[in-house]
C-alpha positions as CSV (number, residue, x, y, z in Angstrom):
1,M,109.9,13.1,47.5
2,K,109.1,9.4,48.9
3,M,105.4,9.4,49.7
4,P,104.3,8.0,53.2
5,E,103.2,4.6,53.3
6,E,100.3,3.1,55.1
7,V,99.6,-0.6,55.4
8,L,96.2,-1.6,54.2
9,H,94.5,-4.1,56.7
10,G,92.6,-6.9,55.4
11,G,93.0,-10.2,53.2
12,V,94.6,-13.4,53.9
13,A,97.4,-14.4,51.6
14,N,98.5,-10.8,51.3
15,A,97.8,-9.7,54.7
16,G,100.2,-7.1,55.7
17,A,101.5,-6.6,52.4
18,V,99.5,-4.4,50.4
19,I,100.6,-0.6,51.0
20,R,99.3,2.7,50.4
21,S,101.5,5.4,49.1
22,G,100.1,8.4,48.1
23,Q,97.1,8.0,45.5
24,H,98.6,4.3,44.6
25,V,98.2,1.0,46.2
26,L,101.1,-1.4,46.1
27,R,100.6,-5.0,46.6
28,P,102.3,-8.4,45.7
29,G,102.2,-9.3,42.2
30,N,101.4,-13.0,41.0
31,P,102.0,-14.8,37.6
32,H,98.6,-13.4,36.2
33,S,99.3,-9.7,37.0
34,A,99.9,-8.7,33.5
35,S,96.8,-10.2,32.3
36,I,94.6,-8.7,35.2
37,H,95.8,-5.3,34.5
38,R,95.2,-5.5,30.6
39,A,91.7,-6.4,31.5
40,L,91.4,-3.7,34.1
41,D,92.6,-1.1,31.6
42,A,90.2,-2.5,28.8
43,L,87.3,-2.3,31.4
44,H,88.0,1.2,31.9
45,A,88.2,2.1,28.4
46,A,84.8,0.6,27.9
47,G,83.4,3.1,30.5
48,F,83.4,0.5,33.9
49,E,85.1,2.6,36.9
50,G,84.5,0.3,39.5
51,A,87.8,-1.1,39.8
52,S,91.3,0.2,40.4
53,R,93.0,1.6,37.5
54,P,96.2,-0.2,37.0
55,V,99.4,2.1,36.9
56,G,102.2,-0.7,36.3
57,I,104.1,-3.3,37.8
58,E,107.4,-2.1,39.8
59,P,110.9,-3.9,39.0
60,D,110.4,-5.8,42.3
61,G,107.2,-7.7,40.7
62,R,104.6,-5.9,42.9
63,E,101.7,-4.2,41.1
64,R,101.0,-0.6,41.2
65,L,97.3,0.6,41.1
66,E,95.2,3.7,41.7
67,F,93.9,3.8,45.2
68,I,89.9,3.9,45.6
69,V,88.9,6.3,48.4
70,G,86.4,4.7,50.6
71,E,85.7,2.3,53.2
72,V,86.2,-1.6,53.0
73,P,84.4,-3.6,55.8
74,L,86.5,-6.2,57.8
75,P,85.1,-9.1,60.0
76,P,83.4,-8.8,62.3
77,Y,81.3,-6.9,59.8
78,P,79.8,-3.8,60.9
79,E,75.8,-3.6,60.9
80,W,75.6,-1.3,57.9
81,A,77.8,-3.6,55.7
82,Q,75.2,-6.5,56.5
83,S,71.8,-4.5,55.2
84,D,69.8,-5.3,51.8
85,D,70.7,-2.1,50.1
86,V,74.4,-2.9,50.6
87,L,73.8,-6.4,49.1
88,V,71.7,-5.0,46.2
89,S,74.3,-2.3,45.3
90,I,77.3,-5.1,45.2
91,T,74.9,-6.9,42.9
92,E,74.4,-3.9,40.7
93,L,78.3,-3.4,40.5
94,M,78.7,-6.9,39.6
95,K,76.4,-6.7,36.8
96,S,78.0,-3.4,35.6
97,L,81.5,-5.5,35.7
98,H,80.1,-8.4,33.7
99,D,78.2,-6.3,31.0
100,A,81.5,-4.1,30.2
101,S,83.6,-7.1,30.1
102,E,81.3,-8.6,27.4
103,T,82.9,-6.0,25.2
104,I,86.7,-6.7,25.9
105,D,88.8,-9.7,24.4
106,L,90.1,-11.9,27.0
107,S,91.4,-14.2,24.8
108,G,95.2,-15.1,24.9
109,D,96.0,-14.2,28.4
110,R,96.9,-16.3,31.7
111,W,94.6,-16.5,34.4
112,S,94.4,-18.1,37.9
113,D,92.3,-21.5,37.9
114,E,91.9,-21.5,41.6
115,M,88.6,-20.1,41.8
116,A,87.5,-19.7,38.2
117,D,84.9,-21.4,36.5
118,P,85.8,-24.6,35.1
119,S,83.5,-24.2,32.3
120,G,85.1,-20.8,31.1
121,G,82.8,-18.1,29.9
122,P,82.6,-15.1,28.2
123,V,82.8,-12.2,30.9
124,F,85.2,-11.3,33.0
125,C,84.6,-12.6,36.5
126,H,86.2,-11.6,39.7
127,N,85.6,-14.8,41.6
128,D,86.4,-13.6,45.2
129,V,83.5,-10.7,45.8
130,C,83.4,-10.9,49.7
131,L,82.8,-7.7,51.6
132,E,86.4,-7.2,52.2
133,N,87.0,-6.8,48.5
134,V,84.4,-4.3,48.2
135,V,85.1,-0.5,48.5
136,F,82.1,1.6,49.7
137,R,80.9,5.2,50.0
138,D,78.2,6.1,51.9
139,D,77.2,2.7,52.0
140,E,77.1,2.1,48.3
141,A,79.4,-0.2,46.7
142,V,81.9,2.0,44.3
143,G,84.4,-0.4,43.3
144,L,86.0,-3.9,43.6
145,I,89.5,-4.8,45.0
146,D,91.7,-7.8,44.6
147,F,91.3,-9.7,41.4
148,D,93.9,-12.3,41.8
149,F,91.6,-14.8,41.1
150,A,89.8,-13.3,38.3
151,A,89.4,-15.6,35.1
152,P,86.9,-15.5,32.2
153,G,83.6,-17.5,33.1
154,R,79.6,-17.2,33.4
155,R,77.8,-14.7,35.3
156,V,76.0,-16.9,37.5
157,F,79.0,-18.6,38.5
158,D,80.6,-15.2,39.9
159,L,77.2,-14.6,41.2
160,A,77.1,-17.8,43.2
161,S,80.8,-17.1,44.8
162,F,79.6,-13.6,45.7
163,A,76.2,-15.0,47.2
164,R,77.8,-17.4,49.2
165,M,80.2,-15.3,50.9
166,C,77.9,-12.1,51.1
167,V,74.2,-13.2,51.5
168,P,75.9,-15.1,53.2
169,V,74.8,-18.8,52.0
170,D,76.3,-20.5,55.2
171,D,75.2,-21.8,58.8
172,E,74.5,-19.7,61.5
173,I,77.9,-21.0,63.6
174,N,80.1,-20.3,60.4
175,S,78.5,-17.0,59.8
176,A,78.7,-15.7,63.4
177,K,82.7,-16.2,63.3
178,N,82.6,-13.3,60.8
179,G,80.1,-11.3,62.7
180,W,77.0,-12.0,60.4
181,V,73.7,-11.5,62.3
182,R,70.9,-13.7,61.9
183,S,68.6,-12.9,58.7
184,D,66.4,-14.5,56.3
185,R,69.1,-15.8,53.8
186,P,66.6,-17.3,51.3
187,R,65.2,-13.9,51.0
188,R,68.6,-12.3,50.5
189,L,69.4,-14.6,48.1
190,R,66.3,-13.8,46.1
191,L,67.3,-10.1,46.2
192,V,70.6,-10.8,44.7
193,A,68.8,-12.8,41.8
194,D,65.9,-10.0,41.2
195,S,68.6,-7.1,41.4
196,Y,71.1,-9.0,38.8
197,G,67.8,-9.5,36.5
198,L,68.4,-13.7,36.6
199,N,65.7,-15.5,34.4
200,A,64.3,-18.9,35.6
201,A,67.1,-21.0,33.9
202,G,69.8,-18.4,35.8
203,R,68.1,-19.1,39.2
204,S,68.2,-22.6,38.6
205,D,71.8,-22.3,37.4
206,L,72.3,-20.1,40.7
207,I,71.4,-23.0,43.2
208,D,73.1,-25.8,41.3
209,L,76.5,-23.6,41.4
210,L,76.1,-22.6,44.9
211,A,76.8,-26.2,45.8
212,A,79.6,-26.2,43.5
213,S,80.9,-23.0,45.2
214,I,80.7,-24.5,48.8
215,A,82.6,-27.3,47.6
216,K,85.2,-25.2,46.0
217,G,85.7,-22.8,48.5
218,G,86.6,-25.6,51.0
219,E,89.2,-27.1,48.5
220,F,90.9,-23.9,48.1
221,M,91.2,-23.1,51.8
222,L,92.5,-26.8,52.5
223,R,95.0,-26.5,49.7
224,H,96.6,-23.3,51.0
225,V,96.4,-25.0,54.7
226,E,98.4,-28.1,53.7
227,A,100.9,-25.9,51.7
228,G,101.5,-24.2,55.1
229,E,100.7,-20.6,54.1
230,P,100.4,-18.9,57.5
231,G,97.5,-16.8,57.0
232,F,95.4,-19.6,55.8
233,V,96.7,-21.5,58.5
234,T,95.4,-19.2,61.0
235,M,92.2,-18.2,59.6
236,W,91.9,-22.3,59.3
237,N,92.1,-22.6,62.9
238,Q,90.1,-19.4,64.0
239,M,87.1,-20.8,62.1
240,G,87.3,-24.3,63.2
241,G,89.4,-26.3,61.0
242,M,87.6,-29.1,58.8
243,E,84.7,-29.2,61.1
244,R,83.6,-25.8,59.6
245,F,83.3,-27.1,56.1
246,D,81.7,-30.5,57.1
247,R,79.2,-28.2,59.0
248,R,78.7,-26.2,56.0
249,R,78.1,-29.2,53.7
250,G,75.5,-30.7,56.1
251,W,73.6,-27.7,56.6
252,W,73.5,-27.1,52.8
253,A,72.0,-30.4,52.3
254,T,69.1,-29.4,54.3
255,A,68.8,-25.9,53.7
256,R,68.9,-26.0,49.7
257,A,65.0,-26.5,49.5
258,A,64.4,-23.2,51.3
259,F,66.9,-21.4,48.8
260,E,65.3,-23.1,45.8
261,D,61.5,-22.1,47.0
262,A,62.8,-18.3,47.7
263,L,63.9,-18.3,44.0
264,S,61.0,-19.9,42.5
């Protein structure tokens, strides 16, 4: 008997194309799906349960994965998803992912380079940990989803990408468009560094890589907008176009010192 299907909302590139069918999720595949599934299988074998378990790849190329029961916050983000406890919970889940991935072989596979660490690295990085890609139960992060941009990299590179989107490290105008309320963001970045256990060198790297992540995120968005991809074009227009990224760069130039002080 065919299982009833439900469209799972959220996302940009795959908006409207991710389907729940019973206890499984069907989502568009990509050239790196096989590599991602091998890594996820290896992570589960290593004891990491905080990601969907792959079921297979359909004849039409779609990925089939086990559904993770829980809540995924979407913009405008609810108040509970903006709490310090949630931020710490995601940080701890990412650390568990990185720790488990040190035991698996990531060589010989194909990965997306769109959001990947240009220096490469020894751990499996998600590279797109925003609130929409985290499953929660009772306000605790229990699963990461959407590994399309995953690739080997450095821990702190993945952490910088996550912090940019979930602290968030952004100006108030940009942040408000996603429903973020005002907060002491340098203090929240310190929470990330403390929860992950970054040493002094790691904290310095985190600041430097935040600047790189801000630039990389803007380049990624512009590339997909110029390619005419509908979801990205819509988001680009809703969020203020190039003005958004120009404002973010200018803001970071003046705000950086406060974040450095918070991590010292």
